[in-house]
PATI-62683 format. One record per residue: residue in three letters; chain; x, y, z of N, C-alpha, C in turn. Coordinates in steps of 0.02 Angstrom, whole numbers. Layout:
<sites>
resn; chain; nc1; nc2; nc3; cac1; cac2; cac3; cc1; cc2; cc3
ALA; A; X; Y; Z; X; Y; Z; X; Y; Z .
...
</sites>
This chain:
<sites>
resn; chain; nc1; nc2; nc3; cac1; cac2; cac3; cc1; cc2; cc3
MET; A; -471; -99; -1420; -464; -128; -1355; -454; -204; -1363 .
LYS; A; -406; -231; -1325; -392; -302; -1329; -421; -338; -1269 .
LYS; A; -441; -399; -1280; -468; -442; -1227; -417; -499; -1217 .
ASP; A; -386; -501; -1157; -335; -550; -1143; -355; -593; -1083 .
ILE; A; -318; -646; -1073; -326; -688; -1014; -276; -664; -961 .
VAL; A; -299; -658; -899; -254; -639; -844; -209; -699; -831 .
PRO; A; -144; -691; -837; -98; -748; -826; -109; -782; -759 .
GLY; A; -113; -848; -760; -121; -887; -699; -193; -893; -676 .
THR; A; -240; -867; -715; -311; -870; -697; -353; -886; -759 .
ASP; A; -418; -892; -749; -464; -899; -805; -500; -833; -819 .
TYR; A; -478; -779; -786; -512; -715; -793; -491; -678; -857 .
ILE; A; -536; -636; -880; -526; -593; -939; -504; -524; -914 .
ILE; A; -458; -494; -950; -439; -424; -937; -440; -386; -1003 .
PHE; A; -467; -327; -1001; -467; -284; -1060; -408; -236; -1055 .
GLN; A; -377; -222; -1112; -322; -176; -1114; -327; -133; -1177 .
ASP; A; -307; -72; -1171; -308; -25; -1227; -237; -1; -1238 .
ASP; A; -213; -6; -1299; -145; 16; -1315; -133; 90; -1300 .
ASN; A; -187; 129; -1297; -180; 201; -1285; -184; 219; -1211 .
VAL; A; -196; 169; -1168; -202; 179; -1096; -153; 132; -1063 .
PHE; A; -139; 145; -999; -92; 103; -962; -107; 29; -971 .
LYS; A; -55; -9; -986; -60; -82; -990; -15; -112; -937 .
TYR; A; -36; -167; -908; 5; -198; -855; 69; -226; -885 .
THR; A; 119; -233; -842; 184; -259; -863; 204; -318; -818 .
THR; A; 262; -344; -830; 289; -399; -791; 294; -380; -717 .
ASP; A; 305; -316; -702; 310; -294; -633; 248; -313; -593 .
SER; A; 190; -303; -622; 127; -320; -588; 122; -395; -576 .
LEU; A; 144; -434; -624; 141; -507; -616; 189; -530; -562 .
LEU; A; 248; -500; -560; 296; -518; -508; 271; -498; -439 .
LEU; A; 242; -438; -435; 215; -414; -371; 162; -462; -345 .
THR; A; 117; -483; -388; 64; -528; -365; 91; -597; -346 .
SER; A; 146; -616; -375; 177; -680; -356; 210; -677; -288 .
LEU; A; 233; -617; -269; 269; -609; -205; 224; -583; -149 .
ALA; A; 169; -551; -166; 126; -519; -115; 92; -572; -71 .
ARG; A; 82; -553; -8; 47; -596; 40; -11; -556; 71 .
PRO; A; -59; -535; 29; -114; -493; 54; -161; -533; 99 .
LYS; A; -193; -496; 144; -244; -528; 186; -295; -476; 207 .
GLY; A; -354; -499; 225; -406; -455; 249; -434; -410; 196 .
ARG; A; -439; -347; 214; -466; -295; 170; -407; -265; 132 .
VAL; A; -405; -276; 66; -348; -257; 25; -366; -198; -20 .
CYS; A; -318; -152; -27; -326; -94; -70; -266; -89; -118 .
ASP; A; -281; -80; -182; -229; -68; -232; -234; 5; -252 .
ILE; A; -185; 45; -233; -184; 116; -250; -146; 124; -316 .
GLY; A; -179; 153; -364; -150; 159; -432; -160; 93; -468 .
SER; A; -222; 70; -467; -237; 2; -490; -235; -8; -566 .
GLY; A; -233; 46; -604; -227; 39; -677; -283; -3; -706 .
SER; A; -265; -55; -742; -313; -98; -775; -345; -149; -728 .
GLY; A; -323; -151; -666; -352; -198; -618; -319; -265; -616 .
ILE; A; -261; -271; -647; -226; -335; -651; -212; -366; -583 .
ILE; A; -192; -325; -535; -174; -352; -469; -236; -382; -434 .
SER; A; -291; -346; -435; -352; -373; -404; -375; -437; -439 .
LEU; A; -371; -439; -505; -392; -499; -541; -346; -559; -527 .
ARG; A; -282; -545; -516; -236; -600; -501; -243; -625; -429 .
LEU; A; -262; -581; -383; -262; -599; -312; -331; -614; -283 .
ILE; A; -385; -598; -317; -451; -601; -287; -470; -670; -262 .
ASP; A; -444; -722; -289; -462; -790; -267; -421; -813; -207 .
ASN; A; -376; -771; -182; -337; -787; -122; -385; -792; -63 .
LYS; A; -384; -848; -29; -430; -861; 26; -420; -814; 86 .
ASN; A; -363; -781; 90; -349; -735; 145; -378; -665; 134 .
ILE; A; -406; -653; 75; -433; -587; 58; -508; -586; 71 .
LYS; A; -530; -536; 110; -602; -527; 124; -634; -482; 72 .
THR; A; -601; -424; 59; -626; -376; 10; -567; -348; -29 .
PHE; A; -581; -323; -89; -528; -293; -130; -555; -227; -157 .
THR; A; -517; -173; -147; -535; -107; -171; -481; -80; -216 .
ASN; A; -501; -60; -276; -456; -28; -324; -467; 47; -322 .
ILE; A; -412; 85; -320; -415; 158; -324; -372; 179; -384 .
GLU; A; -404; 214; -431; -369; 236; -492; -391; 306; -510 .
LEU; A; -344; 350; -522; -357; 419; -541; -377; 426; -614 .
ASN; A; -343; 391; -658; -355; 397; -730; -423; 367; -747 .
TYR; A; -468; 408; -773; -536; 385; -786; -539; 328; -837 .
ASP; A; -499; 332; -890; -500; 280; -941; -477; 213; -913 .
SER; A; -424; 213; -872; -401; 151; -841; -454; 124; -794 .
TYR; A; -484; 168; -755; -538; 149; -710; -595; 115; -747 .
GLU; A; -617; 144; -802; -671; 116; -842; -652; 48; -871 .
ILE; A; -591; 41; -895; -568; -23; -922; -568; -76; -867 .
SER; A; -544; -58; -808; -543; -107; -753; -614; -127; -733 .
LYS; A; -661; -79; -733; -731; -94; -717; -760; -143; -769 .
LYS; A; -741; -133; -831; -765; -178; -884; -739; -249; -872 .
SER; A; -677; -256; -852; -649; -322; -838; -684; -354; -778 .
ILE; A; -697; -314; -727; -731; -339; -667; -801; -364; -685 .
ARG; A; -837; -326; -725; -904; -347; -748; -900; -410; -790 .
GLU; A; -853; -412; -836; -845; -470; -881; -835; -535; -841 .
ASN; A; -799; -529; -785; -784; -587; -744; -834; -597; -687 .
GLN; A; -886; -556; -686; -938; -559; -635; -909; -557; -564 .
LEU; A; -865; -508; -553; -832; -500; -488; -853; -436; -451 .
GLU; A; -910; -408; -472; -933; -345; -441; -944; -352; -366 .
ASP; A; -960; -412; -342; -971; -422; -270; -906; -432; -232 .
LYS; A; -850; -439; -267; -786; -451; -234; -736; -394; -241 .
ILE; A; -742; -356; -297; -694; -302; -310; -732; -237; -319 .
ASN; A; -715; -187; -277; -744; -120; -282; -691; -74; -313 .
SER; A; -714; -29; -356; -668; 18; -388; -691; 89; -378 .
PHE; A; -641; 133; -368; -655; 204; -358; -610; 245; -403 .
ASN; A; -639; 293; -437; -603; 339; -480; -591; 403; -440 .
ILE; A; -540; 400; -396; -524; 456; -352; -449; 466; -348 .
ASN; A; -431; 525; -326; -361; 542; -315; -340; 513; -248 .
VAL; A; -280; 486; -244; -255; 455; -182; -256; 506; -125 .
PHE; A; -248; 569; -140; -249; 621; -88; -319; 631; -58 .
ASP; A; -370; 604; -91; -439; 611; -67; -464; 547; -33 .
VAL; A; -421; 499; -23; -442; 435; 6; -477; 444; 72 .
LYS; A; -453; 489; 113; -483; 500; 180; -555; 526; 176 .
LYS; A; -575; 553; 119; -643; 576; 110; -691; 517; 100 .
TYR; A; -663; 460; 78; -704; 402; 61; -696; 343; 110 .
PHE; A; -639; 341; 144; -624; 285; 188; -600; 309; 256 .
ASP; A; -620; 274; 309; -597; 289; 376; -525; 265; 385 .
ASN; A; -491; 290; 434; -425; 264; 452; -431; 189; 467 .
GLN; A; -381; 153; 449; -377; 81; 460; -432; 42; 425 .
SER; A; -453; 67; 366; -503; 32; 327; -475; -29; 292 .
PHE; A; -408; -31; 285; -377; -85; 248; -323; -120; 290 .
ASP; A; -317; -184; 279; -265; -223; 313; -201; -227; 271 .
THR; A; -210; -225; 204; -154; -229; 158; -163; -176; 104 .
VAL; A; -110; -137; 91; -112; -88; 37; -56; -104; -11 .
ILE; A; -75; -107; -75; -27; -123; -128; -19; -62; -171 .
</sites>
């Protein structure tokens, strides 16, 4: 497992060559996104999007949803390393089960 710096931040992100790793697409998305309020990243992978956007003053809460258990665990490790447990919540659930965990209109922005 590699320990990298999240581009454009001082945050640490862990990545495993055998599990999904973020790409330039995620970095471009976070550069163009205008999230606000309660934000949810569906298919959050390593958590790169939440780590890049969490300091945005327009964001109240950030929720990561990831089906792959290994990716979920890696993102949780990054969140703990950066002491962001109070700002970023992560769930290891299938997107089809979201309604079991969240009410309608629980999020203002979905990525």
